[in-house]
Phi, psi and omega in degrees: 000311178297321180296317178297319179298317180295321180294318178297320179296318179296320178297320180296317179297318179298317180297320179296316181298315180298317180298316179298316180299316180297316179296318178297316179297317179297319178296319179297317178297317179300314180296319181296314179295321179295320179295317180298316181298324185271359175300123187289159173273111185269130177237124177276131180236107180258101193238160178272088181264357174208171183086189185301330181266017187301313187302307183292326179296318178296320179295318177301314179302314182296321177296319178299313182297322177299315180293319179300315180296321179295310181299317180295325179293339178267006179107003178078204178253115181055038178084001181249135178284153174271135173241119181267119178262106188256132173229146179267120177268000173058026182058039185222120182303322180295316177298324180295317178300317180293321178296318178301313181299320179297314180295318182297318181292319189272323190240333181048063184291166181282339175197170179236150170237142179215168178232156176080138184297313183297324178289318178300321178296324180285323183279339182308308179300326178292320177297319178294318181297317184269359179052059178224140181293134172241118177256121187260127176247157180053037186231110190261329189305131183299327188287351185303316184258359181295131177057032179244140177266327189250001184253130179232159179235136169236087185178151177299139179283173177300323178299319179294328178291315190281326186305309179293330178294317179297323179292323176295315180300322179295317180293327179280352181061038179284133178243341180235113186242129170261145178232123171257114188234145174294127184275068175211188187303312184288320180295317180292325180293320178289320177305312183300314181291320180295317178301310182299313182295318183286323179293331178297336179273001181092008181279164178252136182237133169238133184237144176228130180275150177260114180273138185304322186272354184257118179257340178272110186257015186303315182296315180296317180294321179301321180290340181251006190298333182270001178290150178286336179206153175234129179254129186243126173239112185200162174299154181303320183295345180261341188295320180306309181296320181295313180298320180297317182290327175297321177292317181297323180275005174062041175290127188255357180277187178280145178245131180232153178209170181278188186298340178302331181285352180275353178295140180305328180296338177264317185297341183270353181276145184302321185291345181272350182295132181092351180287136176274142183221159167263112191238144170289161190282351189293345179275358174285118184298341180267002180276118192279337193292334185265002187299310184296312181295324180299315180296315181293322181293314180296319180298318184283317189252351181056044175207156184290151175290143173227172189285340174292314177298321180295322177294318177300314178299310185294328180297320178289315181296321178298313181295321178297320179294318180296324187272354182300125180062023179241160175296132181258098179211162180302313183296318183288327176299317177299315181298317181296319178293323183282341181291340186086154183192163171247125184232130177254110185225207184299328184262017180097202182271127181244125180251105181259121182283153177305134178089347180286139177249356177253110177264103191217179181197166186285154166258162189235144176298132182209172178217143179276126179208137180056035176077010183227165173275123178246119183282139185278337177197000000 
């Protein structure tokens, strides 16, 4: 009896030990699975937070952060939160390459977002080498996505920029056009298309480049003073000075500019009144798609919504929508983008055909008046 009792006691102790081991193992597996599930989805963002492209880069960042917080508050993507890894490329391709390398070594994100054409051109080869998707914002140059497998654009192309400007010039019956252009990848690409398009109508073009270190534009403006119109392609931070100097030099022709002039920080300055622009549709008060983000953006940042912030916001929401209930990997993100899709976002409904790497939409002829963008049709 005692022997049986001792055996039963020993069996009980063994059973308890086994039970504890099983529970500990189960707990460890649970914790491991929970940790795996909660590993964030890392997105690298190489943005222009300083330098000539600072204004638009900061706005893109703010739009992205708003979208990230919204998506995460809803449970993230497939139960995983988004973590945005932000680096400043200082509007400099060399700095951008170094920022990409730092993020890649430390975080190995599932994809990258970047701004500016010159930076996108520099980062493209790195994206191809590391086989990771690079989505380029505020990047107009046509060559960005040419012959690239891993590089995509979410921004109007140079063709989209130039088309409404050419239609405005035609309506104004301009025959002599001056162009002040940023001497970089995006400025030269727009210059080339504008020259070709305007010359096809029989017009005459004179062009002057904008050098980064030169703020006094009197000589360039003097050489273009007899033109019937001047078209300006430049970073937002330069437009204020350019418009002021055109007024100071008493230029009497029409002034036109790219979508950068549609930002509220430009449309509200006195010298910008009357300037013709190629503008996205979100500044139309009757356009419904941007209403919700506009209210949330103003509440959070106490500043008006602009299209750079809207692109930053929409880029995150678009990617979150594509990845819902899908495998989250570098290869699959590329496949999902290449399959084509229809996306309804801040800029309306976008229909991307299979194989397209440019996610874009039209800009519209407009004019700045009373501090706002007024659409011509």
